[in-house]
Structures are given as structure tokens and as C-alpha cells.
C-alpha positions in Angstrom: 16.5 24.4 -35.2 15.7 26.9 -32.2 18.2 27.0 -29.0 15.6 27.8 -27.0 12.9 25.0 -27.7 14.5 21.7 -27.9 13.4 19.8 -30.7 12.1 16.2 -30.8 11.8 13.8 -33.2 8.9 11.5 -32.6 8.9 8.4 -34.5 6.2 5.9 -34.7 3.9 4.1 -37.7 1.0 4.7 -35.4 -1.0 7.9 -36.5 -2.9 8.1 -33.5 0.1 7.4 -31.8 1.9 10.7 -33.3 -0.9 12.7 -32.5 -1.0 12.0 -28.8 3.0 12.3 -28.2 3.2 16.0 -30.2 0.5 17.2 -28.0 1.7 16.0 -25.1 5.1 17.6 -26.3 4.2 20.6 -27.4 1.9 21.3 -24.4 5.9 21.4 -22.5 6.8 23.5 -24.6 9.1 21.4 -26.8 8.9 21.7 -30.8 8.5 18.5 -32.5 9.3 16.6 -35.8 7.3 13.0 -37.1 8.0 10.4 -38.6 5.8 7.5 -39.6 8.8 5.0 -40.5 12.2 4.3 -40.2 13.6 5.4 -43.5 11.7 9.0 -42.8 13.0 9.3 -39.3 17.1 8.7 -40.8 16.1 11.5 -43.4 14.9 14.0 -41.1 17.9 13.5 -38.7 20.7 14.3 -41.5 18.8 16.6 -43.0 18.0 18.7 -39.2 19.3 16.5 -36.1 17.1 16.7 -33.5 17.9 17.4 -29.9 16.2 13.9 -28.8 14.7 11.3 -30.5 11.2 9.2 -28.8 11.7 5.9 -31.4 9.4 3.1 -31.6 10.7 -0.4 -32.6 8.3 -2.2 -34.4 7.3 -0.2 -37.9 7.9 -1.5 -41.6 10.8 -1.9 -43.5 13.3 -0.2 -40.9 12.6 -1.0 -37.6 13.5 1.5 -34.3 16.6 -1.1 -33.9 18.4 -0.7 -37.1 17.1 3.4 -37.0 19.5 3.6 -33.4 22.2 1.5 -34.7 22.5 3.6 -38.1 22.5 6.6 -36.0 24.7 5.0 -33.9 27.3 4.6 -36.8 26.6 8.3 -37.7 29.5 10.5 -36.4 27.4 13.5 -37.1 24.3 11.9 -35.1 25.6 9.5 -32.6 25.3 11.5 -29.3 21.7 12.2 -29.7 19.6 11.0 -27.1 17.4 8.0 -28.1 14.1 6.8 -25.7 12.8 3.8 -27.3 8.8 4.0 -26.7 7.6 0.7 -27.6 4.8 -2.1 -26.5 7.9 -4.4 -26.6 8.5 -5.3 -22.5 10.7 -8.4 -22.8 13.9 -8.7 -21.6 15.4 -9.7 -25.1 14.5 -6.6 -26.7 15.6 -4.1 -23.4 18.9 -6.0 -23.7 19.2 -5.2 -27.4 18.3 -1.3 -27.1 21.0 -1.3 -24.3 23.5 -2.7 -26.3 22.7 -0.5 -29.2 23.0 2.5 -27.2 19.9 3.5 -26.9 19.3 6.2 -23.8 16.5 4.4 -21.9 13.6 1.9 -22.6 10.1 2.7 -21.8 6.9 0.6 -22.2 3.5 1.4 -23.4 1.3 2.2 -22.2 3.6 5.0 -20.6 3.7 6.9 -17.2 3.2 10.4 -19.0 5.0 11.9 -15.5 7.8 9.6 -15.4 8.2 10.2 -20.0 8.9 13.7 -19.0 10.7 13.8 -16.7 13.5 11.5 -18.6 13.4 13.8 -21.2 14.1 16.6 -19.8 17.0 15.1 -17.5 18.3 13.4 -20.7 18.0 16.9 -22.5 19.9 18.8 -19.9 22.7 15.4 -19.5 22.8 16.0 -23.7 23.3 20.0 -23.6 26.0 19.5 -20.2 28.0 17.0 -22.6 27.7 18.9 -26.1 29.4 21.8 -23.4 32.3 19.8 -22.3 32.8 18.6 -26.0 32.8 21.5 -27.3 35.0 23.8 -25.0 37.3 20.9 -22.8 37.9 18.5 -25.5 41.6 18.4 -23.6 40.9 18.3 -20.2 38.8 15.8 -18.0 37.1 18.4 -15.6 34.4 20.3 -15.7 33.8 23.5 -14.5 31.9 24.6 -11.5 28.7 25.4 -13.2 28.7 22.4 -15.1 29.4 20.2 -12.2 26.5 21.6 -10.8 24.2 21.2 -13.6 25.3 17.6 -13.8 24.4 17.0 -10.0 21.0 18.5 -10.8 20.5 16.3 -13.8 21.5 13.2 -11.8 19.4 14.1 -8.7 16.5 14.2 -11.0 16.8 10.6 -11.5 16.9 9.8 -7.5 13.9 12.1 -7.3 12.5 9.5 -10.0 13.0 6.6 -7.9 11.8 8.5 -4.6 8.7 9.5 -6.4 8.4 5.9 -7.5 8.2 4.6 -4.0 5.3 6.3 -3.0 3.4 4.3 -5.5 4.9 1.0 -5.1 6.3 0.8 -1.2 10.3 -0.5 -0.6 8.4 -3.7 1.0 7.2 -4.7 -2.6 10.3 -3.6 -4.5 12.5 -5.2 -2.2 10.7 -8.7 -3.4 9.3 -7.9 -6.8 12.3 -5.7 -8.3 15.3 -7.5 -6.0 17.7 -6.3 -9.2 16.0 -2.8 -9.6 12.6 -1.6 -11.4 13.4 -2.6 -14.4 13.6 -6.6 -13.2 9.9 -6.4 -12.1 7.9 -9.1 -13.9 4.1 -10.0 -14.3 3.8 -12.9 -11.4 6.7 -12.6 -9.6 5.5 -13.5 -5.8 7.4 -14.6 -2.7 4.7 -16.7 -0.2 5.2 -15.8 3.8 3.8 -15.4 7.3 2.1 -11.8 7.8 -0.1 -10.1 9.3 -2.9 -7.9 7.4 -5.1 -4.6 8.9 -8.2 -3.6 7.3 -9.7 -0.1 8.3 -13.0 1.3 7.0 -14.3 4.7 7.9 -18.4 4.0 9.3 -20.8 5.8 7.1 -18.7 7.0 4.4 -21.6 6.8 1.9 -23.5 9.5 3.6 -20.9 11.7 4.8 -19.7 11.8 1.1 -23.3 12.5 -0.2 -23.4 15.7 2.8 -20.5 17.7 0.6 -19.2 18.5 -2.7 -16.2 15.9 -4.0 -13.5 18.6 -3.3 -14.1 18.7 0.7 -14.1 14.9 0.9 -11.4 14.4 -0.8 -9.9 16.8 1.8 -10.2 15.2 4.7 -9.6 11.9 3.2 -5.8 12.8 3.0 -5.6 14.5 6.1 -6.9 11.1 7.5 -5.3 8.7 5.5 -2.5 10.9 6.6 -2.8 10.5 10.5 -3.6 6.7 9.9 -0.1 6.1 7.0 1.7 7.4 10.4 0.2 4.8 12.7 1.1 1.9 9.9 4.8 3.3 9.0 5.8 3.5 13.2 4.8 0.2 13.7 6.7 -1.2 10.6 4.2 -2.0 8.6 3.7 -0.7 4.9 0.3 0.2 2.9 -0.5 -2.2 0.3 -3.3 0.0 -0.9 -6.2 2.9 -0.5 -9.6 1.6 -1.2 -11.7 4.4 -1.5 -12.7 5.1 2.0 -10.6 2.4 3.2 -7.2 1.2 3.9 -5.5 -2.3 3.6 -1.7 -2.5 5.5 0.2 -5.1 6.0 3.6 -6.4 8.3 5.7 -8.3 7.1 8.6 -7.9 10.1 9.5 -11.6 10.8 8.3 -13.0 14.4 7.1 -9.4 15.2 4.6 -8.3 12.4 1.7 -9.6 14.9 2.1 -7.3 17.5 3.3 -4.7 15.1 0.0 -4.9 13.7 -1.6 -4.8 17.2 0.0 -1.7 18.2 -0.6 -0.1 14.6 -4.3 -0.7 15.5 -4.2 1.1 18.8 -2.4 3.9 17.5 -4.7 4.6 14.6 -7.6 4.7 17.1 -5.7 7.2 19.1 -4.9 9.3 15.6 -8.4 9.2 15.1 -8.8 11.1 18.0 -6.4 13.7 17.4 -8.3 14.6 13.8 -11.4 14.2 15.0 -10.2 17.8 17.5 -10.6 19.4 14.4 -13.3 17.8 12.2 -15.7 20.8 11.5 -13.5 22.4 9.7 -13.9 19.5 6.9 -17.7 20.7 7.2 -17.7 17.0 9.0 -20.6 17.3 10.5 -19.8 14.5 13.6 -16.4 12.8 14.5 -15.4 10.2 12.0 -15.6 6.4 13.4 -13.9 3.5 11.8 -13.6 -0.2 12.3 -10.2 -2.2 12.2 -9.3 -5.9 11.8 -6.5 -7.5 11.9 -5.3 -11.2 10.6 -1.8 -13.4 10.6 -2.2 -16.1 8.3 -0.2 -16.7 5.0 0.1 -14.2 2.2 1.8 -14.4 -1.3 3.2 -10.5 -2.8 3.6 -10.3 -5.8 2.7 -8.3 -8.9 -0.7 -8.8 -10.3 -2.9 -8.0 -13.2 -1.3 -8.2 -17.2 1.6 -7.3 -19.1 0.2 -4.1 -20.0 -1.3 -3.0 -16.3 0.5 -4.7 -13.0 0.0 -3.6 -9.5 1.6 -5.0 -6.6 -0.3 -6.5 -3.9 -1.1 -9.6 -1.3 -3.2 -12.0 -2.0 -4.6 -15.3 0.0 -6.9 -15.8 2.5 -5.2 -14.0 5.3 -6.6 -10.8 3.1 -9.7 -11.7 2.9 -10.4 -13.0 6.8 -8.9 -9.3 7.8 -11.5 -7.8 5.7 -14.2 -10.0 7.3 -13.3 -9.4 10.6 -12.9 -5.5 9.9 -17.0 -6.0 8.9 -17.9 -7.6 12.1 -17.0 -4.6 13.9 -19.8 -3.2 12.6 -22.1 -6.3 14.1 -20.3 -6.4 17.7 -20.4 -2.9 17.7 -16.7 -2.1 18.8 -13.5 -1.0 17.3 -10.9 -3.8 16.5 -11.4 -6.9 16.1 -8.4 -9.3 16.0 -8.0 -13.4 14.9 -6.9 -15.8 17.4 -4.2 -16.1 15.2 -3.0 -12.8 16.0 -3.4 -13.6 19.8 -2.1 -17.2 19.4 1.1 -15.8 17.3 1.8 -12.6 20.3 0.9 -15.5 22.9 3.8 -18.3 21.3 6.5 -15.9 21.0 5.8 -14.3 24.8 6.0 -18.8 25.8 9.0 -19.4 24.1 10.7 -16.2 26.1 11.3 -13.9 23.2 12.0 -10.4 24.6 10.2 -7.7 21.8 11.7 -4.4 22.1 13.1 -4.2 25.4 16.4 -6.2 26.7 15.8 -8.6 30.1 12.3 -8.8 30.4 9.9 -11.8 31.1 6.6 -12.6 30.2 4.4 -12.5 32.4 0.4 -13.0 32.7 -2.6 -10.9 33.1 -6.1 -12.7 32.8 -3.9 -15.4 31.0 -2.9 -12.8 28.8 1.1 -12.9 27.6 2.8 -9.6 28.4 5.8 -7.6 26.9 7.5 -4.9 28.0 3.7 -3.5 28.5 0.5 -5.5 28.7 -1.8 -6.1 26.0 -5.3 -6.0 27.0 -7.8 -8.0 25.0 -10.9 -10.1 25.5 -12.6 -12.9 23.9 -15.9 -12.0 22.0 -17.5 -14.9 20.1 -16.6 -18.0 18.2 -17.4 -17.1 14.4 -17.7 -19.1 11.2 -16.6 -16.5 8.9 -18.5 -16.7 5.7 -17.4 -19.0 2.6 -15.4 -21.1 5.7 -16.0 -24.1 7.1 -14.1 -23.8 10.7 -15.3 -21.7 13.3 -12.7 -19.4 14.6 -12.3 -17.4 18.2 -12.1 -13.6 17.8 -11.1 -11.4 20.5 -11.5 -7.3 21.0 -8.1 -5.1 21.3 -8.6 -2.5 24.4 -5.4 -1.4 24.3 -2.0 -1.4 26.1 -0.7 -0.1 29.6 0.7 3.1 27.6 -1.6 3.4 24.9 -5.0 2.4 26.3 -8.2 3.2 24.0 -11.4 1.1 25.9 -10.3 2.3 29.8 -14.1 1.2 30.9 -13.9 -2.6 29.3 -10.5 -2.7 30.6 -11.9 -1.5 34.4 -14.6 -4.6 34.0 -12.0 -7.0 32.2 -11.5 -9.3 35.1 -15.8 -9.3 35.5 -16.1 -10.0 31.7 -13.6 -12.5 31.7 -15.9 -14.5 34.8 -18.4 -14.0 32.9 -17.4 -16.1 29.2 -15.9 -18.9 31.6 -19.2 -19.4 32.7 -21.0 -18.7 29.1 -18.3 -21.2 27.8 -19.2 -23.9 30.5 -23.2 -23.6 30.2 -23.6 -21.9 33.3 -25.8 -19.2 32.0 -27.5 -17.8 35.3 -23.8 -17.1 36.6 -22.8 -16.0 33.1 -25.7 -13.5 32.8 -25.2 -12.2 36.3 -21.7 -11.2 35.4 -22.6 -9.9 32.0 -25.3 -7.5 33.9 -22.6 -6.4 35.9 -20.4 -5.1 33.2 -23.7 -3.8 31.6 -24.2 -1.9 34.7 -20.6 -0.5 35.0 -20.4 0.4 31.3 -24.0 0.5 29.8 -22.2 1.4 26.1 -20.5 -2.2 26.6 -22.7 -3.0 23.2 -21.0 -7.2 23.4 -22.0 -7.2 27.5 -25.2 -6.7 26.1 -25.4 -8.9 23.1 -24.6 -11.7 25.5 -27.1 -10.7 27.9 -29.4 -11.1 25.2 -28.4 -14.7 24.4 -27.6 -15.8 27.9 -31.8 -14.7 28.9 -32.4 -16.9 25.4 -30.8 -20.2 26.7 -32.1 -20.1 29.6 -35.6 -20.1 28.6 -34.2 -23.2 26.5 -32.9 -24.9 29.3 -36.5 -24.1 31.1 -38.4 -25.5 28.2 -36.2 -28.3 27.7 -35.4 -27.3 24.5 -31.4 -26.2 24.8 -30.4 -27.9 21.6 -29.6 -24.7 19.8 -26.1 -24.0 19.9 -25.9 -19.6 19.7 -22.0 -19.6 20.9 -21.4 -19.9 17.0 -22.1 -17.2 14.9 -21.9 -17.5 11.1 -20.8 -14.1 9.4 
């Protein structure tokens, strides 16, 4: 057996698995020996001890557990690293593998980079053990080089854990794997109140068709980096990337609604920074996004099958946030939030809760609660979302005192609120006049334009004596 290339014994009774593993390992520079049953594996190990063994469990005659047990009782072979690579993913089997002194236990289908990293780590650790046993039997101290190598090997495992968090956020792991990654089970879940944010890129299909896939991937990753920064800065985490969309979750107790609002505002601001250089991404025009935010009860847990699962949030809170994001296209605005989000902030403020500042009391601005800085928003409609039976109020988020994203709309907010008040009590002529003032001051205010049309329709119905149609409620 060559000292330059570690030799790995692959044991599996499935020919396709043997072929796949041999090709994978040899492509990484390892030499391999294969065995399709436990008896043959023991014979090979006795004749030519390998540097590491990848061992299946479910095999005829002699299973993987018996092979491991036999090797551990053999003084010449008991230090060979053994990784169980099996479809058995129950706790009893995993515990048995550890009791028999297997070095690791990986279930199929396996994560290729993770498996290769584990193999490299175990080979380095075993090399250190061998050197220590051979040259320093009578001392417990390792020389400086061995200590560095051991530290490097341990860091590999630490890096693996950190990389895993890139795929599964810590907020998920704390719920679905409180006792470590090995404790993750399908169906593990917790139910709680949280805030969900959906963000979608406008006209993405047309953009993707106008450029090659590599350019699209390049600017998407840059865009997602900008958006993720806003979400993380406000104590949220990414549930998933959906091609051109983002689903984010905010779960900090009593603060998640505010965090979701602030993240949405920050995302719009970061989008402006991203669009300063849109030409370098071969984009024909600046990117536009719509954002929906909703607060409600959700279930955080694992979803899928025993062979492939994912961490996610499910519940009405997710569906509603997605619907609100879609409504930004209908109303021609950038951020829509539900009345549950607004109510949560109002309730916290009215209860005298201090958020992000000490010794600051709640005030009001146009009947809106304020924190250390004002939050600007406006009512835009009462809607029945698709699949729902109860109407909800929806609001357009305009910014905060420090982070204003809709300055023109904030400037006309008092007039707009008067128009809304008139609309709600049926004073359509007065409401129309106020909405027209708003539109005159800000010609790009699509919502004011919408209500000008609605007021005019109402006035026509009043004049004709057919005012039996409710145009204040919309169904989406």
C-alpha cells in the first residue's frame, strides 16, 4: 500500500454504490479496494490493511456492525478509521455504530463535500495517532508539529459546522437540532408568532431572457448579498431563495414586527445602492422589487421525506405575506404590510414598551405610533385575499424618520389621510378633492390615482341612485 496515496476500502453489497464511491474517491486522488460483502471485507483488511473503511450496514451474512466489531477486536486492525455509510437513519442504529467505536455515521443519500471533508479529516487524525503511537509511546506530550496538525484537523470539523450554517440558519438549528445536527428528525417543529417578509424582483423573466445565464447568476448573487445584509442587520434570517424571490423570517420576541418593517425599508435603500452600478451586470435598466410583510402564527420545522428534508416555515403567515407582495404590482407601490403588523407595533407602543432606546415614550403622528424614530405608513385598502373570507386592512410603508424611501408621499401624508377619512365615511366629493390635491403634488402616486377613479365611480352611482356597490373592498 502506497504511503503517498491513502487507500480506502469501500464495502457495499450494491454494485452501483461501489462504482459511484470508487469513482468519487479516485477522482480525489485516493486508491480504493472494494468488497461486496462483510466476509470479503474482513479478508481484504487482514491481507492488506487500508487507511480507512467506508462501511455499509445492511449486507447479507455478515452485516456492517459485525464487521466493525471484528475489526475493533483485532489488535492489528483496531485503529483503522471506520465511517458507516448507510441508509439506516434511526437513532438506535446510530447509537449502535458509536458503541462499536465507529468514527462517524453518515446516512444516504450523502452530501458529497461533507463526506470528502470527513474522510480527509479522519485520515489526518489517524496519521497523527499513528505517529504518536510509534514515536512517543512513553510520553503524553505531542511535539509542536503534531499539535499544529491536530489543531488543523479539529478546525476542519469546526469549519464543516460553520459551512453547514450557511445552508441551515442558526435560528432554525436552535429549534430543530437543539442537541446538535445529529438530532435532526423529520417533523420536528415549533409553533410561534413571527413576521414573514417576501421580496420579489419585478420583470425577472424578461431580464433573464435578455442575457446569458452566467450574467444572471452574477447579478442575482450580488443582489441577494445586498438584501441579506438588510435582513441580518435587523435580526432576521433567510428561510429560502426562490429563484428571483426571498422569503425571510423575523422571530425576536415582541420585536419581530418592527424588525420586519425596518428590514423592508433597508432593502429598498440597499436596492438603490445596487442600482447605481446596474450597467456592469449587463442590465438594461435598474432592478425593481416588491415587498410584502405579515405577522402571524407559523410553524418552524423540518419538511420533506426521510431521505431528503428541508427546514422551513409554514402557515397562513407565509401565504399572506406572499399575497401582500403580489399586491404591490396591483397598487403600484414598493412595500405593503398587513394590519397585523401595524397593530403589533401600535400595541407595543401603547403598552409603553421601549424599543431600541431608553427613556423614550410613545407619541403619535397622524394616529401612528412612534418609537425613537417615526414610522411612516398609510392605509391603502381593505381587501379579501385570495382563499380568504375575512377582509383585512393593508398599508403602504413609506419609511422612518431616519430612513425615508417615499419622501413625496410622506410630504402629502396629511392630505392623503384626510382623503381616506372622507372615503371611509362616504364623503366621496370631499375625498375626491383631497385625492386630486395629492395627485397634483405627486403625479406618480398610483394609489391616489386609483382612489380618484373610485371616488368618481361612487359619485356617478350616487347621482344615478345606484349606490349599492361597495368599492372599498377588493378581492385578490
